[in-house]
Rosetta silent file (secondary structure, phi, psi, omega in degrees, C-alpha in Angstrom):
SEQUENCE: XXXXXXXXXXXXXXXXXXXXXXXXXXXXXXXXXXXXXXXXXXXXXXXXXXXXXXXXXXXXXXXXXXXXXXXXXXXXXXXXXXXXXXXXXXXXXXXXXXXXXXXXXXXXXXXXXXXXXXXXXXXXXXXXXXXXXXXXXXXXXXXXXXXX
SCORE:     score description
SCORE:     0.000 S_00000001
   1 L     0.000  -46.991 -179.959    9.717    2.939   21.162 S_00000001
   2 H   -64.497  -35.573  179.631   13.449    3.549   20.694 S_00000001
   3 H   -64.841  -44.101  177.649   14.071   -0.203   20.382 S_00000001
   4 H   -61.084  -42.041 -179.911   11.477   -0.496   17.595 S_00000001
   5 H   -64.316  -41.498  178.379   12.995    2.461   15.834 S_00000001
   6 H   -63.622  -43.933  178.327   16.497    0.941   16.115 S_00000001
   7 H   -62.523  -42.130  178.204   15.283   -2.394   14.738 S_00000001
   8 H   -62.223  -42.059  179.707   13.568   -0.579   11.887 S_00000001
   9 H   -66.465  -41.885  178.582   16.713    1.393   11.075 S_00000001
  10 H   -63.797  -44.057  178.326   18.880   -1.751   11.148 S_00000001
  11 H   -60.377  -45.528  178.692   16.384   -3.570    8.901 S_00000001
  12 H   -61.053  -43.209  179.426   16.351   -0.644    6.480 S_00000001
  13 H   -62.012  -43.481  178.717   20.147   -0.527    6.451 S_00000001
  14 H   -62.610  -43.535  178.639   20.354   -4.271    5.708 S_00000001
  15 H   -62.717  -42.871  179.245   17.838   -3.908    2.859 S_00000001
  16 H   -64.504  -42.422  178.301   19.736   -0.971    1.385 S_00000001
  17 H   -63.691  -43.023  178.638   23.072   -2.794    1.548 S_00000001
  18 H   -63.405  -44.091  178.837   21.524   -5.867   -0.083 S_00000001
  19 H   -63.808  -41.136  179.639   19.916   -3.814   -2.846 S_00000001
  20 H   -64.356  -39.717  178.632   23.164   -1.965   -3.471 S_00000001
  21 H   -64.940  -41.011  178.163   25.075   -5.259   -3.722 S_00000001
  22 H   -64.024  -44.499  179.568   22.543   -6.624   -6.212 S_00000001
  23 H   -64.587  -39.119 -179.787   22.725   -3.496   -8.358 S_00000001
  24 H   -64.907  -42.312 -178.954   26.512   -3.528   -8.272 S_00000001
  25 H   -70.708  -36.094  177.829   26.704   -7.145   -9.396 S_00000001
  26 H   -67.226  -42.100  179.643   24.132   -6.609  -12.173 S_00000001
  27 H   -67.419  -36.277 -179.111   25.937   -3.525  -13.405 S_00000001
  28 H   -67.777  -43.990 -177.870   29.297   -5.234  -13.239 S_00000001
  29 H   -68.764  -34.976 -179.964   28.153   -8.273  -15.191 S_00000001
  30 L    76.228   10.229  177.383   26.472   -6.137  -17.844 S_00000001
  31 E  -124.684  137.501 -177.845   23.824   -8.778  -18.456 S_00000001
  32 E  -162.584  160.126  175.582   20.268   -8.523  -17.217 S_00000001
  33 E   -87.764  140.249  179.422   16.602   -9.343  -17.684 S_00000001
  34 E  -136.467  164.184 -178.326   14.344   -6.506  -18.820 S_00000001
  35 L   -81.616  164.386  175.953   10.646   -5.867  -19.451 S_00000001
  36 H   -56.320  -39.240  179.955    9.000   -5.609  -22.885 S_00000001
  37 H   -63.270  -44.809  178.851    8.773   -1.826  -22.452 S_00000001
  38 H   -65.323  -39.641  179.837   12.502   -1.548  -21.667 S_00000001
  39 H   -61.855  -48.298 -179.808   13.337   -3.913  -24.528 S_00000001
  40 H   -64.251  -39.534  178.368   11.313   -1.865  -27.033 S_00000001
  41 H   -60.083  -44.340  177.284   12.823    1.344  -25.720 S_00000001
  42 H   -62.933  -42.762  178.494   16.338   -0.016  -26.315 S_00000001
  43 H   -61.398  -47.673 -179.274   15.362   -1.169  -29.807 S_00000001
  44 H   -62.410  -42.529 -177.484   13.838    2.190  -30.693 S_00000001
  45 H   -68.191  -30.881 -175.091   16.769    4.143  -29.295 S_00000001
  46 L  -112.396   20.152 -179.830   19.379    2.059  -31.130 S_00000001
  47 L   -56.445  128.218  179.292   17.564    1.407  -34.411 S_00000001
  48 L    83.186   -3.238  179.923   20.117    1.080  -37.193 S_00000001
  49 L   -80.619  115.924 -178.106   23.055    0.952  -34.785 S_00000001
  50 L   -67.831  -11.899  179.262   25.379   -1.863  -35.978 S_00000001
  51 L   -90.000    2.554  176.401   26.729   -2.238  -32.434 S_00000001
  52 E  -120.724  120.785 -174.111   23.334   -3.411  -31.145 S_00000001
  53 E  -116.470  128.484  178.114   22.292   -6.907  -32.242 S_00000001
  54 E   -97.353  119.725 -177.749   18.806   -8.370  -31.830 S_00000001
  55 E  -116.575  129.334  173.034   18.894  -12.154  -31.376 S_00000001
  56 E  -103.287  117.030 -176.372   15.964  -14.564  -31.526 S_00000001
  57 L  -101.416   23.432  176.482   17.034  -17.812  -29.857 S_00000001
  58 L   -87.185 -176.224  177.442   13.928  -19.771  -30.832 S_00000001
  59 L   -78.000  163.517  178.924   13.682  -22.432  -33.531 S_00000001
  60 H   -63.006  -33.260  177.785   13.466  -21.485  -37.211 S_00000001
  61 H   -63.877  -44.240  178.168    9.817  -22.608  -37.239 S_00000001
  62 H   -63.654  -45.285 -179.866    8.998  -20.231  -34.370 S_00000001
  63 H   -57.822  -48.097 -178.402   10.997  -17.445  -36.026 S_00000001
  64 H   -63.576  -26.057  179.146    9.197  -17.926  -39.359 S_00000001
  65 H   -74.791  -14.682  178.893    5.853  -17.716  -37.560 S_00000001
  66 L   149.660  129.569 -179.140    6.615  -14.173  -36.398 S_00000001
  67 E  -144.617  169.711  176.996    9.580  -12.327  -34.965 S_00000001
  68 L   -76.706  133.963 -176.199   10.664   -8.853  -33.965 S_00000001
  69 L   -54.886  132.414  178.394   11.799   -6.898  -37.010 S_00000001
  70 L    90.510   -2.541 -178.058   15.544   -7.031  -37.528 S_00000001
  71 L   -72.538  139.240  172.899   16.053  -10.117  -35.365 S_00000001
  72 E  -100.208  141.998 -177.296   18.729  -12.607  -36.305 S_00000001
  73 E   -90.392  131.281  173.805   18.046  -16.256  -35.611 S_00000001
  74 L  -144.099   88.721 -172.642   20.395  -18.248  -33.399 S_00000001
  75 L   -59.574  118.219 -179.799   18.564  -21.409  -32.316 S_00000001
  76 L   -58.433  -32.051 -176.554   19.282  -22.171  -28.662 S_00000001
  77 L   -86.353   -1.739  179.246   18.765  -25.883  -29.337 S_00000001
  78 L   -70.197  148.684 -177.497   21.294  -26.097  -32.189 S_00000001
  79 L   -62.553  -29.570 -176.020   24.364  -28.222  -31.489 S_00000001
  80 L  -102.582   21.242 -176.997   26.715  -25.363  -32.271 S_00000001
  81 H   -53.629  -53.678 -176.803   24.888  -22.685  -30.271 S_00000001
  82 H   -65.558  -40.100  178.002   27.749  -21.974  -27.858 S_00000001
  83 H   -61.404  -39.234  178.753   30.365  -22.102  -30.634 S_00000001
  84 H   -68.807  -36.472  175.687   28.373  -19.555  -32.615 S_00000001
  85 H   -63.104  -40.549 -179.224   28.090  -17.326  -29.543 S_00000001
  86 H   -59.955  -27.125 -178.305   31.849  -17.530  -29.105 S_00000001
  87 L   -82.065   -8.308 -177.786   32.288  -16.061  -32.592 S_00000001
  88 L   -80.008  153.775  179.157   30.262  -12.927  -31.758 S_00000001
  89 L   -71.981  117.345 -177.070   31.833   -9.569  -30.915 S_00000001
  90 L   -73.012  -11.707  179.655   31.849   -9.214  -27.129 S_00000001
  91 L   -88.153  -10.733  178.241   31.937   -5.422  -27.346 S_00000001
  92 L   -82.078  165.182  176.078   28.519   -5.196  -29.013 S_00000001
  93 E   -98.798  133.690 -178.650   25.209   -4.985  -27.172 S_00000001
  94 E  -117.887  129.523  175.059   22.886   -7.974  -27.543 S_00000001
  95 E  -109.761  117.162 -168.884   19.116   -7.946  -27.101 S_00000001
  96 E  -119.350  139.262  175.458   17.958  -11.548  -26.766 S_00000001
  97 E  -148.742  160.381  174.224   14.503  -13.087  -26.734 S_00000001
  98 L  -138.777 -151.889 -178.502   12.679  -16.400  -27.066 S_00000001
  99 L   -76.821  -51.450 -173.367    9.057  -17.462  -26.598 S_00000001
 100 L  -119.502   -8.681 -177.211    8.654  -17.145  -22.829 S_00000001
 101 L   107.537   -8.976 -178.229   12.011  -15.968  -21.490 S_00000001
 102 H   -70.020  -57.613 -178.888   13.310  -19.409  -20.532 S_00000001
 103 H   -64.961  -40.003  179.715   15.809  -20.001  -23.364 S_00000001
 104 H   -68.157  -32.854  175.832   16.889  -16.372  -23.509 S_00000001
 105 H   -65.142  -42.178  176.340   17.418  -16.420  -19.734 S_00000001
 106 H   -65.804  -37.821  177.748   19.618  -19.491  -20.067 S_00000001
 107 H   -61.519  -39.775 -178.702   21.406  -17.792  -22.970 S_00000001
 108 H   -57.866  -39.984  178.023   22.094  -14.796  -20.781 S_00000001
 109 H   -63.646  -37.516  178.299   24.036  -16.995  -18.375 S_00000001
 110 H   -68.630  -43.323  176.759   26.140  -18.259  -21.281 S_00000001
 111 H   -54.856  -45.639 -178.391   26.742  -14.696  -22.516 S_00000001
 112 H   -63.561  -45.995  179.595   27.946  -13.778  -19.042 S_00000001
 113 H   -60.014  -37.318 -178.563   30.221  -16.817  -18.801 S_00000001
 114 L   -79.542   -4.056  175.207   31.735  -15.995  -22.196 S_00000001
 115 L    88.080   22.316  176.142   32.551  -12.455  -21.065 S_00000001
 116 L   -69.329  142.723 -176.041   30.055  -10.397  -23.041 S_00000001
 117 L   -82.649  -39.855 -175.526   29.834   -6.836  -21.734 S_00000001
 118 E  -138.494  112.333  175.965   26.226   -5.962  -22.535 S_00000001
 119 E  -144.138  133.428 -178.460   23.414   -8.457  -23.047 S_00000001
 120 E  -127.764  135.276  177.429   19.762   -8.002  -22.188 S_00000001
 121 E  -117.529  143.059  179.046   17.058  -10.632  -22.373 S_00000001
 122 E   -75.450  100.731 -170.708   13.355  -10.079  -22.713 S_00000001
 123 L   -56.742  -33.892 -179.268   12.267  -11.718  -19.445 S_00000001
 124 L   -98.847    5.480  177.341    8.722  -12.471  -20.624 S_00000001
 125 H    65.387 -169.158 -179.507    9.792  -13.458  -24.135 S_00000001
 126 H   -67.732  -22.106  174.469    7.898  -12.751  -27.305 S_00000001
 127 H   -62.022  -45.531  177.729    4.722  -13.714  -25.430 S_00000001
 128 H   -66.278  -37.684  177.258    5.177  -10.658  -23.192 S_00000001
 129 H   -59.700  -47.185 -179.369    6.089   -8.554  -26.228 S_00000001
 130 H   -66.662  -36.915  177.809    2.848   -9.607  -27.944 S_00000001
 131 H   -60.849  -30.307  177.327    0.767   -8.933  -24.813 S_00000001
 132 L   -81.630   -1.052 -179.986    1.994   -5.334  -25.024 S_00000001
 133 L    62.981   33.145  172.897    0.788   -5.349  -28.653 S_00000001
 134 L   -79.604  151.838 -171.605    4.240   -4.542  -30.002 S_00000001
 135 L   -73.316  149.688  171.474    4.670   -5.478  -33.680 S_00000001
 136 L  -124.889  154.314  175.534    5.898   -8.755  -35.127 S_00000001
 137 E  -122.011  153.839  174.757    6.855   -9.497  -38.714 S_00000001
 138 L   -89.630  150.669  179.256    6.619  -12.708  -40.706 S_00000001
 139 L   -66.334  126.893 -178.180    9.749  -14.134  -42.296 S_00000001
 140 L   -97.314  -12.384 -177.396    9.975  -12.872  -45.855 S_00000001
 141 L    84.407   -4.656 -176.773   12.921  -15.002  -46.901 S_00000001
 142 L  -101.625  -35.062 -176.921   14.812  -11.846  -47.856 S_00000001
 143 L   -77.374  157.736  176.115   16.347  -10.620  -44.637 S_00000001
 144 L   -69.465  118.532 -173.106   19.457  -12.154  -43.138 S_00000001
 145 L  -106.870  -19.542 -171.504   17.957  -14.563  -40.685 S_00000001
 146 E  -124.108  136.652  172.537   20.761  -16.658  -39.270 S_00000001
 147 L   -69.342  127.138 -178.012   23.948  -15.833  -37.433 S_00000001
 148 L   -65.517    0.000    0.000   26.731  -17.492  -39.478 S_00000001
């Protein structure tokens, strides 16, 4: 009985240390994947805040078909994608999404490499956003759509 209890305690300790290490590295990097609910919560909480930037890393065709209101387009597949990221303010917070979470997840790694402090990607992409029935807007041609 005592041996089982000791093994259980050691296992629990190892799990706790591992979880703590993961949380420390995620917090240190400042970049992470989040759920549609967390993403929407951040958007709602920081609406109108110029220090929080919403980035759509899909193609312009995808963007024009429907995007999250206020999103700026920065096509992941463009030749100058990384150069354009380099021109962004690293002190701002970036909320990034694509269709399924693949491109935004890859973008997150680039953000981290470039030294951005706070970047969050919608892990399930706009598909997950839509499944939660959160709103999308069609491109009107009037809003600023592209990161210069």
